[in-house]
C-alpha positions in Angstrom: 111.6 109.2 114.5 107.9 110.3 114.4 108.3 113.4 114.5 110.1 115.4 111.1 112.7 117.5 111.2 112.3 121.1 111.3 113.4 123.6 109.3 115.9 126.1 110.5 113.7 128.9 109.4 111.2 127.0 112.1 113.5 126.1 114.4 115.0 129.9 114.9 111.2 131.1 115.1 110.8 129.4 118.3 111.1 130.3 122.0 114.6 129.8 123.8 113.0 126.8 125.5 111.9 125.0 122.5 114.8 126.1 121.0 116.5 123.8 122.7 114.5 121.5 123.1 114.3 121.0 119.1 118.0 121.4 118.7 119.1 118.3 121.0 116.2 116.6 120.3 115.9 116.4 116.5 119.4 117.8 115.5 122.7 117.0 116.7 124.9 118.8 119.6 125.2 121.6 116.5 121.6 122.1 116.2 122.7 121.8 112.9 122.1 118.3 111.5 119.1 116.5 111.6 119.1 113.4 113.5 117.4 111.5 110.2 117.9 107.9 111.9 118.0 106.7 115.4 119.5 102.8 116.5 119.8 102.0 120.1 121.8 99.8 122.1 122.4 98.1 125.1 125.3 99.5 127.6 126.7 97.8 130.5 126.6 100.0 133.8 127.2 99.2 137.3 123.8 99.7 138.4 122.2 97.2 136.1 121.6 94.1 137.7 122.9 90.7 136.1 119.3 89.4 135.8 118.2 92.4 134.1 120.3 93.3 131.0 119.3 93.1 127.6 121.0 93.3 124.6 120.8 95.5 121.4 121.3 94.1 117.8 120.7 95.7 114.7 117.7 93.9 112.3 118.0 93.3 109.2 116.0 95.7 107.8 115.8 98.0 104.6 117.8 100.3 106.2 120.9 97.8 106.9 120.4 96.0 103.3 120.7 99.3 101.5 124.0 99.7 103.5 124.9 96.6 102.0 124.2 97.0 98.8 125.8 100.4 99.1 129.4 99.4 100.3 129.0 96.8 97.7 129.1 99.8 94.9 131.8 101.7 96.7 133.6 98.8 96.5 134.2 97.9 100.4 133.6 94.6 101.6 129.7 94.4 103.4 129.3 95.2 107.3 128.8 91.7 109.0 125.2 90.5 108.6 123.5 91.6 112.0 121.8 88.7 114.0 119.2 88.8 116.4 116.6 91.8 116.5 116.8 95.8 117.1 114.4 95.5 120.3 115.4 93.8 123.4 116.3 90.2 123.3 117.2 88.2 126.0 121.1 88.0 127.4 122.7 85.1 127.9 124.2 85.7 131.3 127.2 82.7 131.5 130.3 84.9 130.2 131.0 88.2 129.7 132.8 88.1 126.4 129.7 88.3 125.0 129.4 91.8 126.0 133.0 92.3 123.9 131.5 90.8 121.0 128.8 93.1 120.6 130.4 96.1 121.5 133.1 94.9 118.5 130.5 94.2 116.1 128.3 97.3 117.1 131.9 99.5 116.6 132.4 97.6 113.3 128.9 98.3 111.9 129.7 101.9 112.9 132.3 102.0 110.9 130.8 100.9 107.8 128.3 103.8 107.8 130.8 106.2 108.7 132.7 104.8 105.3 129.0 104.9 103.7 129.4 108.8 104.2 126.6 108.9 106.6 127.4 111.1 110.2 127.0 109.6 113.5 126.6 110.9 117.0 126.2 109.0 119.6 124.2 109.9 122.9 124.8 107.0 126.4 123.9 109.8 129.0 120.2 109.6 129.0 117.9 108.9 131.2 117.3 106.0 130.0 119.0 103.5 132.0 121.0 100.5 130.2 120.4 102.0 126.7 122.6 104.3 124.1 121.4 105.8 121.3 123.5 106.5 118.0 121.9 109.3 116.0 122.8 109.4 112.2 123.2 112.1 109.8 122.5 111.5 106.0 124.1 115.0 104.3 123.3 116.0 101.1 126.0 114.6 98.7 125.2 110.8 100.5 121.5 111.5 99.1 121.4 112.6 96.3 124.1 109.5 95.1 121.8 107.3 96.8 118.9 108.7 94.5 120.9 108.9 91.9 121.8 105.0 92.7 118.0 104.5 93.2 116.8 106.2 89.8 114.5 108.0 92.1 112.3 110.5 89.4 112.5 114.0 90.8 109.9 116.9 89.2 110.8 119.2 85.9 108.5 120.2 83.9 104.7 120.9 85.4 101.8 119.3 82.2 98.4 120.1 82.7 95.9 116.3 83.2 93.4 116.9 81.6 92.3 120.0 79.2 88.7 121.1 77.7 85.9 119.1 79.2 87.8 116.7 81.5 89.2 119.6 83.4 85.9 121.3 83.8 83.9 118.0 84.7 87.2 117.9 87.3 86.5 121.0 88.7 83.1 121.0 89.2 83.4 117.3 91.3 86.1 119.0 93.5 83.9 121.8 94.1 80.9 119.7 95.0 83.4 117.2 97.1 85.3 119.9 98.7 83.6 119.4 102.3 84.9 115.7 102.0 88.8 116.6 101.2 90.6 116.7 103.9 92.4 120.6 104.5 96.0 119.8 103.1 97.8 121.8 100.4 97.8 118.7 98.2 93.9 118.7 97.2 93.8 122.8 96.4 96.3 121.8 93.0 94.1 119.9 90.7 94.9 118.6 87.1 98.9 119.4 86.9 101.1 117.1 87.7 105.3 117.4 87.7 106.8 115.7 84.9 109.1 113.5 86.5 112.6 112.2 85.3 115.6 110.3 87.1 117.5 112.2 89.6 120.8 113.2 88.2 124.3 114.7 90.3 125.1 116.7 87.5 121.5 118.1 87.1 120.8 119.4 90.6 118.1 121.5 89.9 116.3 120.6 92.9 115.5 121.4 96.5 114.2 119.4 99.1 111.9 120.9 101.2 110.9 119.7 105.0 107.7 120.3 106.3 105.9 119.4 109.3 103.9 116.7 107.4 103.5 114.5 111.0 101.4 117.2 112.4 99.2 117.7 109.1 98.7 113.4 109.5 97.6 113.8 113.2 95.1 116.4 112.5 93.9 115.3 108.8 94.1 112.0 108.9 94.4 110.3 112.4 91.4 111.8 114.0 88.3 110.1 114.6 86.3 114.1 114.2 87.2 113.7 110.2 86.3 110.4 109.8 84.2 111.3 106.5 86.7 113.0 104.5 88.7 111.5 102.0 92.3 110.1 103.3 95.5 112.6 102.6 97.4 109.4 100.2 99.9 111.8 99.3 100.9 112.7 102.7 100.8 109.5 103.6 102.9 108.3 101.4 105.4 110.9 101.4 105.4 110.3 105.1 105.5 106.3 105.6 106.4 105.4 102.0 104.8 104.4 98.7 103.7 100.4 100.1 101.5 102.1 103.4 100.2 104.2 100.7 99.4 101.9 98.9 97.1 100.0 101.7 95.9 102.7 102.9 94.6 103.5 99.3 93.4 100.0 98.7 91.7 100.5 102.2 89.9 103.5 101.6 88.8 102.2 97.9 87.4 99.1 99.6 85.5 101.4 102.2 83.8 103.5 99.6 83.1 100.2 97.5 81.1 99.1 100.6 78.8 101.7 100.4 76.4 100.2 97.4 76.7 97.2 98.6 75.9 98.2 102.3 72.7 100.0 100.9 71.8 97.1 98.6 72.0 94.7 101.3 69.6 96.8 103.8 67.4 97.0 101.1 67.2 93.2 100.7 67.0 93.4 104.7 64.1 95.4 104.4 62.6 93.3 101.9 62.5 90.2 104.0 60.8 91.9 107.0 58.1 93.5 104.9 57.2 90.6 103.4 57.7 88.1 106.1 53.4 88.5 106.9 53.1 87.8 103.4 54.9 84.4 103.2 52.8 81.5 102.7 55.1 79.0 104.1 55.6 80.8 107.8 51.5 81.6 107.6 51.0 77.7 107.4 53.5 77.2 110.4 52.4 80.0 112.9 48.7 79.0 111.7 46.6 78.5 115.2 44.6 75.8 113.1 48.4 74.0 112.5 48.1 70.3 114.4 51.0 68.7 112.7 52.9 66.8 115.4 56.6 66.7 115.1 59.1 63.6 116.2 61.2 64.2 119.1 64.4 66.0 118.2 67.0 64.6 120.4 66.7 60.3 121.9 64.5 59.9 125.3 65.0 63.8 127.0 62.9 65.1 124.2 59.0 64.4 123.4 56.6 64.8 120.8 56.3 68.8 120.2 54.2 70.7 117.7 55.2 72.6 114.2 53.5 76.0 115.9 56.4 76.3 117.8 58.6 77.3 115.4 56.9 79.9 114.2 59.4 82.7 115.7 62.5 80.4 113.9 60.4 80.0 110.6 59.1 84.1 110.3 63.2 85.1 111.0 64.4 82.3 108.1 61.8 84.6 105.7 64.6 87.9 106.7 67.3 85.8 105.0 65.6 83.4 102.9 63.8 85.3 100.2 63.9 85.5 96.6 65.8 88.8 96.7 68.6 87.0 98.4 69.5 85.4 95.3 69.5 88.9 93.4 71.7 90.1 95.8 73.9 87.1 95.8 74.6 88.0 91.5 75.1 91.3 92.8 77.6 90.6 95.2 79.4 88.6 92.8 79.1 91.4 89.8 80.5 94.3 93.0 83.7 92.0 94.0 84.2 91.9 90.1 83.9 96.2 90.2 85.9 96.2 93.1 89.2 94.2 91.7 89.1 96.5 88.3 88.3 99.6 90.3 91.4 99.0 92.2 93.4 98.0 89.0 92.6 101.3 87.8 93.2 103.1 91.2 96.5 101.3 91.1 98.1 102.7 88.1 96.8 106.5 89.0 98.5 106.5 91.9 101.6 104.5 90.3 101.0 107.4 87.4 101.5 110.5 90.0 103.6 108.9 92.4 106.4 108.2 89.4 106.2 104.4 89.7 105.6 103.4 85.9 108.6 102.4 85.5 109.8 101.1 88.5 110.7 97.3 89.3 111.2 95.8 92.8 114.5 95.1 93.2 114.8 91.3 94.8 116.5 91.7 97.7 118.6 88.5 99.0 118.0 87.4 102.3 121.5 86.5 102.9 121.1 83.4 104.5 123.0 80.3 104.5 121.9 78.7 101.0 120.4 75.3 100.9 120.5 72.6 98.3 117.3 70.3 96.4 118.6 67.6 99.0 118.4 69.8 101.7 115.3 72.1 101.1 113.0 68.4 100.6 112.7 67.6 104.3 111.8 71.3 105.0 109.0 71.5 102.6 107.5 67.8 103.6 107.7 69.8 107.3 105.5 72.6 106.4 102.7 69.9 104.4 102.8 68.0 107.1 102.6 70.9 110.0 99.9 72.8 107.1 97.7 69.5 107.5 98.0 69.0 111.0 97.2 72.7 111.6 94.3 72.2 109.9 93.5 68.9 111.2 93.7 70.9 114.8 90.7 73.5 113.3 88.5 70.1 112.4 88.9 68.9 115.4 88.1 71.5 117.6 84.8 72.0 115.2 84.3 68.2 115.9 84.2 68.8 119.5 82.1 72.1 119.1 79.6 69.6 117.3 79.7 67.3 121.0 79.2 70.7 123.1 76.2 71.0 121.3 74.7 67.5 120.9 75.5 67.2 124.8 74.2 70.3 126.1 71.1 70.0 123.7 69.9 66.9 125.1 71.1 67.7 129.1 69.2 71.0 128.6 65.7 69.2 127.6 66.1 67.1 131.0 65.4 70.7 132.8 63.1 70.6 135.1 63.0 74.4 134.1 60.0 75.8 131.2 62.0 78.5 130.5 65.2 77.0 129.7 63.5 73.9 128.4 61.5 76.7 125.7 64.9 78.1 125.0 67.1 75.0 124.5 68.0 76.2 120.6 68.8 79.7 121.0 70.9 78.7 123.9 73.1 76.3 122.1 73.2 78.0 118.9 74.5 81.8 121.2 76.9 79.7 123.6 78.3 77.6 120.9 78.8 80.2 118.3 81.1 82.4 121.2 83.1 79.7 122.0 84.0 79.0 118.2 84.6 82.8 118.1 87.0 82.0 121.3 88.5 79.3 119.8 88.8 81.4 116.7 91.0 84.3 118.1 93.3 81.7 120.2 94.3 79.9 116.6 94.7 83.0 114.9 97.7 83.4 116.9 98.9 80.4 117.2 98.9 80.3 113.4 100.6 83.2 112.9 103.6 81.6 115.0 103.4 78.6 113.2 103.1 80.1 109.5 106.3 81.9 110.3 108.4 79.1 111.9 107.3 77.3 108.9 108.5 79.6 106.3 111.8 80.2 107.9 112.5 76.5 108.1 112.5 77.2 103.9 115.1 79.7 104.1 113.8 81.1 100.9 116.3 83.3 99.3 114.7 86.5 98.5 113.0 89.2 101.1 109.5 89.4 98.7 109.9 85.2 98.6 109.6 84.8 102.1 106.9 87.6 102.7 104.9 86.0 99.5 104.9 81.9 101.5 104.3 83.6 104.8 101.1 85.5 103.7 100.3 82.3 101.6 100.2 79.9 104.6 98.9 82.5 106.6 95.7 83.1 104.7 95.6 78.9 104.6 95.8 78.7 108.0 93.6 81.7 109.1 90.7 81.0 106.6 90.4 77.5 107.6 90.1 78.6 111.1 87.6 81.5 110.2 85.6 79.4 107.7 85.6 75.9 109.0 82.5 76.3 111.5 80.5 78.2 108.9 81.0 75.3 106.3 80.2 73.5 108.4 76.4 75.0 109.7 76.4 75.7 105.6 76.3 72.2 103.6 77.1 69.4 106.4 74.6 70.1 109.5 71.4 68.4 109.2 72.9 66.1 105.9 74.0 63.3 108.0 71.2 62.9 110.6 69.7 59.7 109.4 65.5 59.5 109.9 63.7 58.5 113.0 63.8 54.9 114.0 67.4 54.8 111.8 69.2 57.9 113.5 73.5 58.3 112.9 75.4 58.5 116.1 79.0 59.5 117.1 80.5 57.1 119.7 77.4 55.0 119.3 75.3 57.4 121.8 75.3 61.1 120.5 73.1 61.4 118.3 73.5 63.8 115.2 71.9 67.3 115.3 69.3 68.4 113.3 68.9 71.9 111.8 65.4 73.6 113.2 62.2 73.5 110.8 63.2 76.7 109.0 66.7 75.2 108.0 70.3 75.7 108.5 70.2 79.1 106.9 69.0 81.3 110.6 71.9 79.0 112.7 74.4 79.8 109.5 73.4 83.9 110.3 73.8 83.6 114.0 77.4 82.0 113.5 78.3 84.4 110.4 77.2 87.6 112.6 78.7 86.1 115.8 81.9 85.5 114.4 82.1 88.8 112.2 81.2 90.8 114.4 83.5 89.3 117.4 86.5 89.4 114.9 85.7 93.1 114.3 85.3 94.3 117.5 87.9 92.4 119.5 90.5 91.1 117.3 90.7 94.0 114.8 89.7 97.0 117.1 90.3 96.0 120.8 93.7 93.7 120.4 95.4 96.8 118.3 94.5 99.4 121.2 95.1 97.7 123.7 98.1 95.0 123.0 100.3 97.8 121.9 99.0 99.9 124.9 100.1 97.4 126.9 103.9 96.2 125.6 104.4 100.0 125.6 103.2 99.9 129.6 105.3 96.6 130.0 108.7 98.4 128.3 108.1 101.3 130.4 108.3 99.3 133.9 111.1 97.3 132.6 113.3 100.8 131.8 113.3 101.4 135.6 112.6 104.9 135.2 110.9 105.1 138.4 114.6 105.7 140.4 115.2 109.1 138.4 111.6 110.5 138.3 112.7 113.9 140.2 114.8 114.4 137.4 112.3 113.9 134.5 109.8 116.4 135.9 112.7 118.9 136.0 114.1 117.7 132.1 111.4 115.8 129.4 113.1 113.2 127.6 114.5 113.3 124.0 112.2 112.9 121.5 114.2 109.4 120.5 114.2 108.5 124.0 110.4 109.1 123.7 109.6 107.1 120.4 111.9 104.1 122.2 109.4 103.2 124.3 107.2 103.0 121.5 105.3 99.1 119.6 108.4 98.7 116.4 106.3 98.2 113.1 105.7 94.6 112.6 104.9 94.9 108.6 101.5 95.3 107.1 100.5 91.6 106.4 98.2 92.0 110.1 96.5 94.6 108.8 95.8 93.6 105.1 95.1 89.7 106.5 91.8 91.0 108.7 90.9 93.1 105.6 90.9 90.3 103.5 89.3 87.7 105.6 86.7 90.5 106.4 86.3 90.1 102.6 85.5 86.8 102.5 82.7 87.4 105.0 81.4 90.2 103.2 81.3 87.7 100.2 81.3 84.1 100.6 77.9 83.9 102.6 76.2 86.7 101.6 73.1 85.1 100.7 72.8 84.3 104.1 73.9 87.4 105.8 72.8 90.6 103.6 73.9 93.3 106.3 77.8 91.4 106.3 78.6 94.9 104.2 77.3 97.2 106.7 78.8 95.9 109.7 81.7 95.7 107.4 81.5 99.5 105.9 80.8 100.7 109.8 84.0 98.6 111.0 86.2 100.0 108.3 85.1 103.8 109.2 86.6 103.1 112.0 89.7 101.0 111.1 90.6 103.4 109.4 91.2 106.4 111.7 92.2 103.8 114.2 95.2 102.2 111.8 95.8 106.1 110.9 96.2 106.6 114.6 98.6 103.8 115.2 101.0 104.4 112.5 101.2 108.2 113.6 100.9 108.2 117.3 101.4 104.7 119.0 104.2 102.7 116.2 107.7 103.7 115.8 108.2 105.1 112.4 108.3 102.3 110.0 111.4 102.5 107.0 109.9 103.6 103.6 110.0 101.0 100.8 108.8 101.4 97.4 106.2 99.0 95.9 103.7 100.0 92.6 101.0 97.4 94.0 99.4 95.4 96.8 101.5 92.5 96.1 100.3 88.7 96.6 97.4 90.3 98.5 95.5 91.4 95.1 95.6 87.3 94.0 94.3 86.5 97.0 91.2 88.6 96.1 90.8 87.3 93.0 90.6 84.0 94.9 88.5 84.7 97.2 86.2 86.8 94.8 86.0 83.4 92.4 85.0 81.1 95.4 82.3 83.4 96.7 80.2 82.8 93.3 80.9 78.6 93.9 80.0 78.7 97.9 77.1 81.4 97.1 75.7 79.2 94.6 75.8 76.0 96.9 74.2 78.3 99.9 71.1 78.8 97.1 70.7 75.8 96.2 71.4 73.6 99.5 71.0 75.5 102.3 68.5 77.6 101.9 64.7 76.8 101.0 64.6 78.4 97.5 64.9 75.5 95.2 62.4 73.1 96.6 59.7 76.1 96.6 60.6 76.7 93.2 60.5 72.9 92.3 57.0 72.6 94.4 55.4 75.5 93.0 56.0 74.4 88.9 56.1 70.9 89.7 53.7 69.5 92.6 51.6 72.6 93.7 47.8 72.3 92.4 47.2 75.8 92.1 51.0 77.1 91.4 50.8 78.7 94.6 53.0 78.0 97.7 49.8 76.9 99.5 50.6 73.2 100.8 54.3 73.7 100.5 55.3 73.0 104.3 53.0 69.6 104.5 54.9 68.7 101.0 58.2 68.7 102.7 57.7 66.8 105.9 57.4 62.5 106.1 55.6 60.3 108.1 57.0 58.2 110.8 55.0 55.1 113.1 56.1 55.7 116.5 56.0 52.0 117.1 59.1 51.8 114.2 61.6 53.8 117.7 64.3 51.4 118.1 64.4 49.8 121.9 65.5 52.6 124.5 64.9 55.6 122.4 61.6 56.7 122.6 60.3 59.6 124.4 60.5 59.2 128.4 57.1 61.5 128.1 55.0 60.0 125.4 51.6 61.5 126.4 53.7 65.3 127.0 51.3 66.5 124.1 48.3 65.8 126.5 47.2 62.1 124.1 48.9 59.4 122.5 50.7 60.2 119.6 50.9 57.4 116.7 52.4 59.0 113.6 54.2 62.1 113.9 56.4 64.4 110.8 59.7 64.9 110.2 61.4 67.2 107.6 62.8 65.0 104.9 61.6 63.6 101.5 60.9 59.8 102.0 57.7 57.5 101.4 55.7 56.8 104.0 55.0 54.0 106.4 52.2 52.4 104.8 54.1 52.5 101.2 55.4 49.1 99.4 59.1 50.4 100.7 58.6 52.7 103.8 61.1 55.3 104.5 62.7 55.0 101.3 63.9 58.2 99.7 60.9 59.4 97.4 61.1 60.7 93.7 60.6 64.2 95.0 63.7 64.5 97.1 65.8 63.4 93.7 63.3 66.1 91.7 64.5 68.7 93.9 68.4 67.3 93.9 68.3 67.6 90.4 67.1 71.2 90.6 69.4 72.1 93.3 72.5 70.8 91.0 71.4 72.4 87.6 70.9 75.8 89.4 74.3 75.5 90.9 75.6 74.8 87.2 73.4 77.8 85.9 74.2 80.4 88.9 78.1 79.7 88.5 78.6 80.0 85.1 76.0 83.2 84.7 77.8 85.0 87.5 81.3 84.1 86.1 80.0 85.3 82.8 79.1 88.7 84.0 82.0 88.9 86.3 84.2 88.5 82.5 81.9 90.7 81.0 82.3 93.4 83.5 86.7 92.8 83.3 86.7 93.3 79.6 84.3 96.7 80.0 86.3 98.1 82.2 90.1 98.7 80.8 92.8 98.8 83.5 94.3 101.6 82.9 92.3 105.1 82.5 92.4 106.2 79.5 93.2 109.8 80.3 96.4 108.2 82.6 97.3 106.4 78.7 96.7 109.5 76.8 98.9 111.5 79.8 101.6 108.7 79.9 102.1 109.2 75.6 101.8 112.8 76.2 104.6 112.7 79.1 107.0 110.6 76.6 106.8 113.3 74.3 107.4 116.1 76.2 110.6 114.3 77.5 112.2 113.9 74.1 111.5 117.3 73.7 113.2 118.0 76.6 116.2 115.8 75.3 116.2 117.5 72.6 116.6 120.4 73.8 118.9 119.8 76.6 121.2 118.3 73.5 120.7 121.3 71.8 121.9 123.7 74.7 125.0 121.4 74.8 126.1 121.5 71.5 125.6 125.3 71.5 127.5 125.5 74.9 130.4 123.5 73.1 130.2 125.1 69.9 130.5 129.0 72.0 133.6 127.6 73.9 135.8 127.3 70.6 137.0 130.1 68.7 134.0 131.0 66.4 133.4 134.7 65.7 130.0 135.0 65.2 128.7 131.8 67.0 129.7 132.8 70.5 127.8 135.7 70.3 124.2 133.6 68.8 124.8 131.0 71.6 125.6 133.0 74.1 122.4 132.4 75.3 121.8 129.0 75.4 122.5 127.6 79.0 119.4 130.2 79.9 117.2 128.7 77.1 118.1 125.2 79.2 118.0 126.6 82.6 114.0 127.6 81.6 113.4 123.6 79.9 114.3 122.5 83.3 113.0 125.0 85.7 113.5 124.4 89.5 111.0 122.7 91.4 110.9 121.6 94.9 110.3 118.1 95.7 108.5 116.9 98.8 110.6 114.1 99.6 112.6 114.7 102.7 115.7 113.5 104.5 114.0 111.5 106.9 111.9 109.7 104.3 114.8 108.8 102.3 
């Protein structure tokens, strides 16, 4: 059910037609008992053909698990463990006794619901053929009983969170940011919190309010027109539960933290644009008098070329390969540490505001058949083998794309079209990146299904263990899938090439590909941008919008509603019938997963793509409202679940942040030309400048040393014979005593690169640890407030006990004691006032 129940006062204010529709859609037939939960099942009708039968079984969700725990507490045998799925599942048409078996299990399940104290009402006379509905109402005494079992904290006494200077500063900040806050009631009360205590049926001093949270969320949260406002996280938590509330709180904080990262990234990019004309290496490459002849880029089909042809690539590479990128890498490492610490503080504040400080998550057993260690060993081995196999599939596909680039590069060089031949590199890079993107999107879906299958084989003992194992497997497979092509370009492409006259070949015919003269950083940037933007645009946004609508359309068509379209014009569907066609809630794993992968794009290779935080920010601004609209309007309302943190996702974030420091150190050191430039400037430059750097990085090759059959087919392509050509490497010239042997400059640069990796990694991690140490996990005002509340709770208990003793003394014959203690209950009532909770029955 998406719409919350309306209060009787609001119901009576509606016109008769709306009153009837609300009563029949959100209430039982008596118009008084609210519909708190709806179950669906298949009913066999003579009009339904055998080929289109479906069965509806009860899923093992939070609702049924609560039922099993409740029956155990009441001393009754638990209901049979649900099998199958609540949604439409394929039906075995072989024998009719299957229908009787399902009906028997359904009746037994409904009987257990009734034994729990829930009230049921069936509705099989619907306009959705073949589907019956069971409406469930939870009476007040059942809610009180379960709230006491769950130790649900309820508000008692209002306390001020801040006082003095802190309160004044908070008030000023609130007034300054007033336009950014959603127009909801919870944002109008500042610095006030209810003192909470576990609910007790003996002290039913609280009332439950029902108000139309759904409408507020739709207008103030799930609308693109309020993209600039803060999220009403309190309302999200009240309507969907703490677990979903924490996800949107984390996503909101992550998006806010991307703002400074985006600004710094744009400044770094603009710095590269402003200094490109002053970059001496690119100026030397683009100089008209540059007469350096380069060796062919492929065998036979390619010919000699002028270094000046790489002018555009060299200038573009400087946009992302300049000294500012080193600073930006350090900044992003510290940014990741700040983000993690800021989230821990934000999470603690939410725990305090939502009364979760003492909450301990219950380990819910999956109630599946328990296996011995001997039985589990084959499942673990299967998991390891399948995970390695899936990773091997990813490597194989990357290798296939490499072969595509090599073969396409050679084929395009044979083209007679001058335009095609002049744009070979750009064409090959772009098409290969698009192929990688398509493969990544396809394998993401495959790996998700494989990870779930492997987790089921392990038979975890609890739901939490199942979820964590599933998340870990899915993350490993999708992380490898997304970043393997990028890692290849960053660290392997151009490293295993060989040299002219002694190139390395694949299958003895495909020559390993080289990087452009400006290095592989530009190609890394192209691959990273296409993959990141493609995943965000296609997978995260288009799929999230299109697939739910497509599934809803398919369910609509399968329901065979065409036969009663005339009736539908006269009478609208009930609310629960409309919600039946919505997409079921599949959990938060896909939402978290896409953000964790995006976090990897933002942090892992940020040295090569400083605009990544900006694109992530723009995506997340849309993503928040897209997810909000999906949860409010496109999905069935999930069962509220309590949680005090984001679980294993925090550990994955920390792992990615740590790996990002190492990855960026290697990108700066080995992928970019930052270290070779420093070595040349301080060791080999005659005047301490960058003049002559390009010539210093190029080695000589005598064209007479080409292998037979590998020389260019058009040796006079430049209009004159070539005796010597140049290639990018540190090797001895052909006239030396050791021709083509690695030179001492190579070892000097390699030593400097390794030293930079070690220094960069340790310095940045030390700085991150200092940030972690300086920022306390618990905000000071929250720790003080928790201490203050403990004192107040002790005072309340003392007053309550004193009131009890006075009341008992007043009931015993004692003359003066009775008169002196006659106001004790009144004092107790003042100490624990009647307050209201925002939690309504549907949320429970």
